[in-house]
Each structure stands twice: as C-alpha cells, then as structure tokens.
C-alpha positions as CSV (number, residue, x, y, z in Angstrom):
1,M,94.0,205.3,-114.1
2,F,95.5,203.5,-117.0
3,S,94.3,202.4,-120.4
4,R,95.2,199.5,-122.6
5,N,94.6,200.4,-126.2
6,V,94.4,197.5,-128.6
7,T,94.2,198.1,-132.3
8,M,93.4,195.3,-134.7
9,R,92.6,194.5,-138.3
10,L,89.3,192.8,-138.8
11,K,88.6,190.0,-141.3
12,P,86.2,190.9,-144.1
13,N,82.6,191.1,-143.1
14,S,83.2,190.3,-139.5
15,V,82.0,193.4,-137.6
16,A,78.8,191.7,-136.4
17,E,80.8,188.6,-135.1
18,F,83.4,190.9,-133.6
19,T,80.7,192.8,-131.7
20,R,79.0,189.6,-130.6
21,T,82.3,188.1,-129.3
22,L,83.0,191.3,-127.3
23,D,79.6,191.2,-125.7
24,Q,79.4,187.5,-125.0
25,E,83.0,186.5,-124.4
26,V,85.4,189.4,-123.9
27,I,83.5,191.8,-121.6
28,P,82.5,189.0,-119.1
29,L,86.2,188.1,-118.8
30,L,87.1,191.8,-118.3
31,R,84.5,192.3,-115.6
32,K,86.1,189.5,-113.5
33,Q,89.5,191.3,-113.5
34,N,90.8,193.2,-110.5
35,G,90.9,196.9,-111.2
36,F,88.9,196.8,-114.4
37,Q,87.0,200.1,-114.8
38,G,85.4,199.9,-118.3
39,E,85.7,199.2,-121.9
40,I,84.9,201.1,-125.1
41,A,85.3,199.7,-128.6
42,F,85.3,201.4,-131.9
43,V,85.0,200.0,-135.5
44,A,86.2,201.9,-138.5
45,P,83.3,202.9,-140.9
46,N,84.6,200.5,-143.5
47,G,84.7,197.6,-141.0
48,T,88.4,196.8,-141.5
49,E,89.8,198.1,-138.2
50,A,88.8,198.1,-134.6
51,L,90.1,199.8,-131.5
52,G,89.4,198.6,-127.9
53,I,90.2,200.8,-124.9
54,S,90.0,199.2,-121.5
55,L,90.4,201.4,-118.4
56,W,92.2,200.1,-115.3
57,D,92.6,201.6,-111.8
58,R,96.3,200.7,-111.6
59,K,99.0,199.8,-114.1
60,E,99.7,196.6,-112.2
61,N,96.2,195.4,-112.7
62,A,96.4,196.1,-116.4
63,E,99.7,194.2,-116.6
64,A,98.2,191.2,-114.7
65,Y,95.3,191.1,-117.1
66,S,97.8,191.1,-120.0
67,R,99.7,188.2,-118.6
68,D,96.9,186.1,-117.2
69,T,93.7,186.6,-119.2
70,Y,94.6,188.4,-122.5
71,P,95.7,185.2,-124.2
72,A,92.1,183.8,-123.8
73,V,90.8,187.1,-125.3
74,L,93.1,186.7,-128.3
75,K,91.8,183.1,-128.7
76,A,88.2,184.3,-128.6
77,L,88.9,187.0,-131.2
78,A,91.0,184.8,-133.5
79,K,88.0,184.1,-135.7
80,V,87.5,187.8,-136.5
81,V,91.0,189.4,-136.3
82,D,93.5,189.3,-139.1
83,G,97.1,189.3,-137.8
84,T,98.3,190.2,-134.3
85,P,96.6,193.1,-132.4
86,Q,98.9,195.9,-131.3
87,V,98.7,196.9,-127.6
88,Q,99.8,200.1,-126.0
89,I,99.4,201.2,-122.3
90,Y,98.8,204.8,-121.4
91,E,98.3,206.7,-118.2
92,V,95.0,208.5,-118.3
93,C,95.6,212.2,-117.7
94,N,91.9,213.3,-118.2
95,S,88.6,211.6,-118.7
96,T,85.1,213.0,-118.8
97,L,83.8,209.4,-118.9
98,H,85.1,208.8,-115.4
99,Q,83.4,212.0,-114.2
100,I,80.1,210.9,-115.8
101,A,80.3,207.5,-114.2
102,A,81.0,209.1,-110.8
103,R,78.0,211.4,-111.1
104,A,75.7,208.6,-112.3
105,G,76.6,206.5,-109.2
106,A,75.9,209.4,-106.8
C-alpha cells in the first residue's frame, strides 16, 4: 500500500470551502481511480494549512492518478489553496485504519 501526502497552505477563511470542495469534487474523482483505498484530510487549528493523505493499493496507481487526474484536483482546489501544494509518496509500513476497514467489511 502507498500513500500520497499533499500539504498545502489555505487562503484565509477558506476551511469551510476547502471541506466542501473535498466532499463534492475531489473525493468523487478519487473514488473513480483504480487502486484508490481511502482519503483522510486534516486542517491545522488556525486554518492556514491542510494535509491530505490518499491511500493506494499500488505505487503505479498512485502515479497514474498523479498524471491523469491530479491536475483536475488542483484546479478544483485553486480557489482555496495559496501557492503550490507539495506532494510526497510513501510506502505504508503499518496502518490500523486498513485493519479496521477489513474488520468492518467482514
């Protein structure tokens, strides 16, 4: 399993719009992607930064998303993000979330 970690600065007073954009525009795009496993997003208490972590079954699927769909995500988030988000890809070495999801589906 792999993760794409995206850190971004948010424009002032944009947390509500950021959340709405994730729910209505970004998550639906992610769900259509091969190998997408889940998304978790965080916003700093002061509302100036956000972190999105998407989980992927294989690195190749995360890379395909980066190439083919991520530009549309950036466009959707442009109204709430200040500057260029930073992306890093990690191999997941441990996750209790995956174990919780597996138990819930059983």
